[in-house]
C-alpha positions in Angstrom: 62.4 -2.9 -42.8 63.7 0.4 -41.5 66.6 -1.3 -39.9 67.7 -2.7 -43.3 67.2 0.8 -44.8 69.5 2.4 -42.2 72.1 -0.3 -42.6 72.1 0.0 -46.4 72.5 3.8 -46.0 76.0 3.1 -44.6 76.9 1.3 -47.8 75.3 3.8 -50.1 77.5 6.6 -48.9 80.6 4.8 -50.0 79.3 2.5 -52.8 82.5 2.2 -54.8 84.6 1.3 -51.6 82.1 -1.4 -50.6 81.9 -2.8 -54.2 85.7 -3.2 -54.2 85.5 -4.8 -50.8 82.8 -7.3 -51.9 84.8 -8.2 -55.0 87.9 -8.8 -52.9 86.1 -10.9 -50.4 84.4 -13.0 -53.1 87.8 -13.7 -54.6 89.1 -14.7 -51.1 86.2 -17.2 -50.7 87.1 -18.7 -54.1 90.8 -18.9 -53.2 90.0 -20.6 -50.0 87.7 -23.1 -51.8 90.4 -23.9 -54.3 93.0 -24.5 -51.6 90.8 -26.6 -49.4 89.4 -28.7 -52.3 92.9 -29.5 -53.5 94.1 -30.5 -50.0 91.0 -32.7 -49.6 91.5 -34.3 -53.0 95.0 -35.3 -52.1 94.0 -36.6 -48.7 91.0 -38.5 -50.0 92.8 -40.0 -53.0 95.5 -41.3 -50.7 92.9 -42.9 -48.5 91.3 -44.5 -51.5 94.6 -46.3 -52.2 95.6 -47.2 -48.7 94.9 -50.9 -49.2 96.8 -50.9 -52.4 99.8 -49.3 -50.8 100.3 -52.3 -48.7 100.5 -54.7 -51.6 102.9 -55.6 -54.5 101.1 -53.3 -56.9 102.6 -51.7 -60.0 101.1 -49.3 -62.6 102.4 -50.2 -66.1 102.1 -47.6 -68.9 102.7 -49.4 -72.2 104.1 -47.2 -75.0 102.9 -48.7 -78.3 104.3 -47.9 -81.7 101.0 -46.3 -82.6 101.2 -43.9 -79.6 104.9 -43.0 -80.4 104.0 -42.2 -84.0 101.1 -40.0 -83.1 103.0 -38.2 -80.3 106.0 -37.5 -82.6 104.0 -36.0 -85.4 103.7 -39.1 -87.6 107.4 -39.9 -88.0 107.9 -43.2 -89.9 111.4 -44.1 -88.9 110.6 -45.3 -85.4 111.5 -48.9 -85.1 108.6 -50.9 -83.7 108.9 -51.7 -80.0 108.1 -55.2 -78.8 104.4 -55.8 -79.1 102.5 -56.0 -75.8 100.2 -59.0 -75.2 99.0 -59.3 -71.5 98.7 -63.1 -71.8 102.2 -63.4 -73.3 103.7 -61.1 -70.6 101.8 -62.9 -67.8 103.5 -66.1 -69.0 106.9 -64.4 -68.7 106.3 -63.4 -65.0 106.8 -65.5 -62.0 103.8 -66.4 -59.8 100.2 -65.6 -60.8 100.1 -61.8 -61.5 96.8 -60.0 -62.0 96.6 -57.6 -64.9 93.8 -55.0 -64.3 92.7 -53.1 -67.4 89.7 -50.9 -68.0 86.9 -51.4 -70.5 83.9 -49.0 -71.2 80.6 -50.2 -72.7 77.1 -48.9 -72.5 74.4 -50.8 -70.6 70.6 -50.3 -71.2 68.2 -51.2 -68.4 64.6 -52.3 -68.5 63.6 -49.2 -66.5 64.6 -47.0 -69.4 67.9 -45.7 -68.0 71.3 -46.3 -69.4 74.8 -46.2 -67.9 78.3 -46.3 -69.4 79.9 -49.3 -67.5 83.5 -49.0 -66.6 84.6 -52.6 -66.3 87.5 -53.2 -63.8 89.0 -56.4 -62.3 87.6 -57.6 -59.0 91.0 -57.3 -57.2 91.3 -53.6 -58.1 87.7 -52.8 -57.1 87.9 -54.7 -53.8 91.2 -53.0 -52.9 89.8 -49.5 -53.6 88.6 -47.8 -50.5 85.4 -46.3 -51.9 83.4 -43.8 -50.0 80.0 -45.5 -50.0 76.5 -44.8 -48.8 75.0 -46.8 -46.0 76.6 -50.0 -44.8 77.6 -51.5 -48.2 80.8 -53.5 -48.2 82.3 -54.0 -51.6 85.1 -56.1 -50.3 82.6 -58.7 -48.9 80.5 -58.8 -52.1 80.5 -62.2 -53.7 80.1 -63.2 -57.3 76.7 -64.6 -58.4 76.2 -66.7 -61.5 74.9 -64.7 -64.3 74.8 -61.4 -62.3 77.1 -58.4 -63.0 77.8 -56.3 -59.9 77.9 -52.6 -60.4 78.8 -49.5 -58.2 76.8 -46.4 -59.1 77.1 -42.7 -58.4 74.2 -40.5 -57.4 70.8 -41.5 -56.2 69.0 -43.3 -59.0 69.7 -46.7 -57.5 70.4 -48.0 -54.0 72.5 -50.9 -52.7 70.9 -54.2 -53.4 68.8 -53.2 -56.4 68.5 -55.9 -59.1 68.2 -54.7 -62.7 67.7 -56.4 -66.0 69.1 -55.1 -69.3 71.7 -55.6 -72.0 75.2 -54.4 -72.9 76.3 -53.4 -76.4 79.7 -55.1 -76.9 81.5 -54.8 -80.2 78.3 -54.7 -82.2 76.8 -57.5 -80.1 73.9 -57.4 -77.7 74.5 -59.3 -74.4 71.5 -59.7 -72.1 72.5 -59.5 -68.5 71.2 -59.2 -64.9 72.8 -56.5 -62.8 73.0 -56.0 -59.0 74.0 -52.7 -57.3 76.8 -53.7 -54.9 77.1 -50.1 -53.6 76.4 -46.5 -54.3 79.1 -43.8 -54.0 79.0 -40.6 -52.0 80.4 -37.4 -53.4 82.9 -36.9 -55.0 82.1 -40.2 -56.7 85.8 -41.1 -57.1 87.3 -44.3 -58.5 90.8 -45.4 -59.6 91.1 -44.8 -63.3 93.4 -46.6 -65.7 93.5 -43.6 -68.2 95.2 -40.7 -66.4 99.0 -40.3 -66.5 101.7 -37.9 -65.2 105.4 -37.7 -64.8 105.1 -37.8 -61.0 102.3 -40.3 -60.5 100.3 -39.8 -57.3 96.9 -41.0 -56.0 95.3 -37.7 -57.0 96.3 -38.3 -60.6 95.0 -41.9 -60.6 91.7 -40.9 -58.9 89.0 -39.7 -61.2 85.4 -38.6 -60.7 82.7 -41.0 -61.8 80.0 -39.1 -63.7 76.3 -39.7 -62.9 75.9 -41.5 -66.2 78.6 -44.0 -65.4 79.1 -47.0 -63.1 81.9 -49.3 -62.1 81.3 -52.9 -63.1 83.1 -56.1 -62.1 84.9 -57.5 -65.1 85.0 -60.9 -63.5 81.2 -61.1 -63.7 81.1 -60.4 -67.4 80.0 -63.2 -69.7 82.6 -64.8 -71.9 82.8 -62.0 -74.5 85.9 -60.5 -76.0 86.3 -56.9 -74.8 88.4 -54.1 -76.2 90.1 -51.9 -73.7 89.3 -48.2 -73.6 93.1 -47.6 -73.8 93.4 -49.7 -77.0 91.8 -47.0 -79.1 94.5 -44.4 -78.2 97.5 -46.8 -78.4 98.4 -45.8 -74.9 97.7 -48.7 -72.6 97.7 -48.6 -68.8 97.5 -51.7 -66.6 97.3 -52.1 -62.9 99.4 -55.1 -62.0 99.3 -57.1 -58.7 102.2 -59.5 -58.1 101.8 -62.7 -56.2 102.4 -62.0 -52.5 104.5 -65.2 -52.1 107.2 -64.1 -54.5 110.8 -63.7 -53.2 112.6 -60.4 -53.6 114.6 -61.8 -56.5 111.5 -63.0 -58.3 109.8 -59.6 -57.8 112.9 -57.9 -59.2 112.8 -60.2 -62.2 109.1 -59.5 -62.8 109.7 -55.7 -62.5 112.5 -55.9 -65.1 110.2 -57.8 -67.4 107.5 -55.2 -67.1 110.0 -52.4 -67.8 110.7 -53.9 -71.2 107.2 -52.8 -72.3 106.9 -49.3 -70.8 107.0 -47.2 -67.7 106.5 -48.9 -64.3 105.6 -47.2 -61.1 105.3 -49.1 -57.8 102.8 -48.7 -55.1 105.6 -47.4 -52.8 106.5 -44.7 -55.3 102.9 -43.7 -55.7 102.5 -43.5 -51.9 105.7 -41.4 -51.6 104.6 -39.0 -54.4 101.2 -38.7 -52.7 102.7 -37.9 -49.3 105.0 -35.4 -51.0 102.1 -33.8 -52.8 100.0 -33.5 -49.6 103.1 -32.1 -47.7 103.6 -29.4 -50.4 100.0 -28.3 -50.2 99.9 -28.3 -46.4 103.3 -26.5 -46.1 103.1 -24.1 -48.9 99.3 -23.6 -49.6 97.9 -23.7 -46.0 99.7 -20.4 -45.1 98.2 -18.9 -48.2 94.8 -20.0 -46.9 95.4 -18.4 -43.5 96.8 -15.3 -45.2 93.7 -14.9 -47.4 91.4 -15.3 -44.4 93.4 -12.7 -42.4 93.3 -10.3 -45.4 89.5 -10.7 -45.7 88.9 -10.2 -41.9 91.2 -7.2 -41.6 89.9 -5.5 -44.8 86.3 -5.8 -43.7 87.1 -4.7 -40.1 89.1 -1.7 -41.3 86.4 -0.6 -43.7 83.6 -1.0 -41.2 85.4 0.8 -38.5 86.4 3.7 -40.8 82.8 3.9 -42.0 81.4 3.8 -38.5 83.8 6.5 -37.3 82.9 8.7 -40.3 79.2 8.3 -39.5 79.3 9.1 -35.8 77.2 12.2 -36.4 74.6 10.1 -38.2 74.5 7.7 -35.3 74.2 10.6 -32.9 71.2 11.8 -34.9 69.7 8.3 -34.6 70.1 8.4 -30.9 68.6 11.9 -30.6 65.6 10.5 -32.6 65.1 7.8 -29.9 67.4 5.0 -31.2 68.7 2.8 -28.4 72.3 1.4 -28.2 70.9 -2.1 -29.0 69.3 -0.7 -32.1 72.6 0.8 -33.2 74.3 -2.6 -32.7 71.6 -4.2 -34.8 72.2 -1.7 -37.6 76.0 -2.5 -37.5 75.3 -6.2 -37.5 72.9 -6.0 -40.5 75.4 -3.7 -42.3 78.3 -6.3 -41.9 76.0 -9.3 -42.5 74.9 -7.7 -45.8 78.5 -7.2 -47.1 79.5 -10.8 -46.2 76.4 -12.3 -47.7 76.7 -10.4 -51.0 80.3 -11.8 -51.1 79.6 -15.3 -49.9 76.5 -16.1 -52.1 78.2 -15.5 -55.5 81.2 -17.6 -54.4 78.9 -20.5 -53.4 77.1 -20.1 -56.7 80.4 -20.5 -58.6 81.3 -23.6 -56.6 77.8 -25.2 -57.3 78.0 -24.6 -61.1 81.7 -25.4 -61.4 81.0 -29.0 -62.4 79.3 -27.8 -65.6 82.3 -25.8 -66.8 85.7 -27.5 -67.6 87.9 -24.5 -66.5 85.9 -24.0 -63.2 86.0 -27.8 -62.6 89.8 -27.8 -62.9 90.0 -25.0 -60.3 87.6 -26.7 -57.8 88.5 -30.4 -58.4 87.1 -31.7 -55.1 84.2 -29.8 -53.6 82.8 -31.5 -50.6 81.3 -30.7 -47.2 84.7 -29.7 -45.8 85.0 -27.0 -48.4 81.6 -25.5 -47.5 82.3 -25.9 -43.7 85.6 -23.9 -44.2 83.8 -21.2 -46.1 81.0 -21.1 -43.5 83.5 -20.7 -40.6 85.3 -18.0 -42.6 82.1 -16.1 -43.3 81.1 -16.4 -39.6 84.5 -15.0 -38.6 84.1 -12.2 -41.1 80.9 -11.3 -39.4 81.9 -11.7 -35.7 85.3 -9.9 -35.6 84.1 -6.6 -37.3 81.0 -6.6 -35.1 83.1 -7.0 -32.0 85.4 -4.2 -33.1 82.3 -2.0 -33.7 80.8 -2.8 -30.4 84.1 -1.9 -28.7 84.1 1.4 -30.6 80.5 2.3 -29.4 81.1 1.0 -25.9 83.8 3.6 -25.4 81.3 6.4 -26.1 78.1 6.4 -24.0 74.8 7.2 -25.6 74.5 10.5 -23.7 77.9 11.7 -24.9 76.9 11.0 -28.5 73.7 13.0 -28.1 75.6 15.9 -26.4 78.2 15.9 -29.1 75.6 16.3 -31.8 73.9 19.1 -30.0 77.1 21.1 -29.7 77.5 21.2 -33.5 
């Protein structure tokens, strides 16, 4: 206890200086977390789509008249664009294209729990490289008669669980049997058909699956008419897979047909945008990460050395009172450990609660174990380097010399 009291005495003598240092270091930890989380998001999202990047995949964003009217402030002189009907468009395309849309409906289970099921086509689900718990293999899962396969987030269910319940579909109740085909690890990401951007990349398409949601196989759904989640906004997004056997001319013709109905982005374009996004973060943001770490280390080292140099008489008094050199080292270690801990703990607290606040969640979009490992290594570095500098400062002055200097005063 006395050791902590002596270490805290070093902080108390320059309270404002140390308060400013702690605030600065907390900010550095949060900046590091933001940069690392964003880099990890881009890398992970690209990995999620790695199977899709090798296929004739296109993302079609259909601009309906309803969307145009809403987005232009209710103008009435907009001529109606050609109505989009997936079945009609499929008939205009060569081969056997797969249109993957997204549908959201609540499911209620016999165990009292409920989940919002996000229905997606089997081809999209099986080509998404999910991060799963255990040895689950979504790609190898097979359709079972009367059973809807689901992929959950969190720990309420485990792979292989069978559930009974019902789905509320357009004011109808559909009784179903469900089977958990896999459970996601954090960050519980899936490929959404709702997000959009001018420069479409994997990180834009990837979205976090909330604990109250689950991915469901649309192909397993009973013969019930579903209304797409996009249909309510008038802005429809489809993930389209072309037949692999098409010739280059047929692919070009299919692409031209899709472009009549909206904006089309190919898998190749998405892959290039993803690589460019990752490159920008690694080239432009990684130096910022290193610079922030250097600032934190140098700031703490400078303050600790200045503080130790200014308290040499105090340390000499400790030695005169019987304090050993090892004891002095312990005081310095506790002093630096306290500063780093008081900076590190609030930063970790902000990261842990970020998911509950929209603005914080936007800043820390992808918090995973790599984020905490990076912060842990940074914290360890912040402790070790100033301690080594302090040891070097004491080593240059023997204990006997410190005592004699104090006696001469």
